[in-house]
N, C-alpha and C positions, 0 to 999 in steps of 0.2 A: 585542595580537595583531591584532585587527581594524584598529586604526589603521595599523599597518604594512602590512597587506594593502591598505587603501584608498590609502595613500601610494604603494605599489608599483603599484597599478592606475592611478593618475593618471599616473605616470611612463611606464607601458607604453602608455597612451592618447596621450600626447605623442610617444612614439617611433613609434608606429603612424601618427599624422598626418604625421610627417616622412617616413616611408617611403612612405606613400600620395601624397605630394606629388611624390615622385620618379617613381612609376610612371604612365606615359602610356598612354592608350587613344585609339584613332582609330576613326572611323565616317564613313560617306558615305551620301549619298542622290542619287537621280537619276542613277545610273550614273557617280558621281564628280563630278557637277555641283557638289556642296557636300561638303566635308570638314571634319570637326571634330575637334580634339584637346583632350582634357581630361585631368586628372589623377585619381587615384583618390580624392582628396578631393572630387570632384564639382565642380571648378572648371574652367571653360572657359579654354583656353590659346590657342586659335587657331581661326579659321575661314577657309577658303580657298574660292574660287569658280573654276569653270572657265567663263570667259565664253563660250566657244564652245558649251557644253552648256546654258546658260540663256537663256531668252527673257525679257529684263529688262522687256519690256512686260507679261508675264503675271506680275504681282506675287503673285498668289494661289499659282501654282506655285512661285515663288522661296520665299515664305514656308513652304509646305508642305515643300520640300526641307530648309530650314534647321531647321524644327522636328523633322523626321524624323531628321536627322543628329545634332542635338543630343541628342535623346531616346535615340538608339542609344548615343552615347557615355556618357551618364549612366547608362544601364543597365549597361553594361560596367564603369564606374567602381564602381557599387554592388555589382556582383558581387565585384570585387576587394576592396573594403572589407569585405564580409561574410566573405570567405575569410581576410583578415588578423585580423578580429575573432575568428573561431573558433580561429586559431592562438594568439592571446593567451590565450584561455580554457583551451586545453589546456595551455599553459605555466604557468598559474597553479595548476593542480591539484598538490597535494603529491605527491611520489614515492609509489608503492605503492598508489595509489587504484584500481588495477585496471582494469575496463572502463568506468569513469565517463568517461574520456577520449573514449570512443566516443560519448558523448551529444552532443558538439559537432562531429560530422562524421566 
C-alpha cells in the first residue's frame, strides 16, 4: 500500500516539475529597465535590458535592478510551485476524507 503511494507520489512530482517548467513568470525592476522571465521550477529563462533606461556607468544600480527583478520572478515562481504542490496533496487524499482536503489550502 505505502509502496504504491510512494511510487505514485514520485510520478506526481515528475508531472508537477513538467507542468512547472511550462508555466512562465515575468518580473521587472527599474520601471522596466530590467525584465526577467523564469519558469515555475525557479529556472531563469531570459533577462532583457532597456538600454535607454539604464545608466551602464552606474554598475551598482544595474546590479540592484537585476537582483530585484530576479528575486521578484523567483518569488512568483515559488508561489506557483506551492500552489501546484497543494493541488497534488489534495489529489492524493482518498475519496471521502471529508474536510481533510481543506488542510492543504
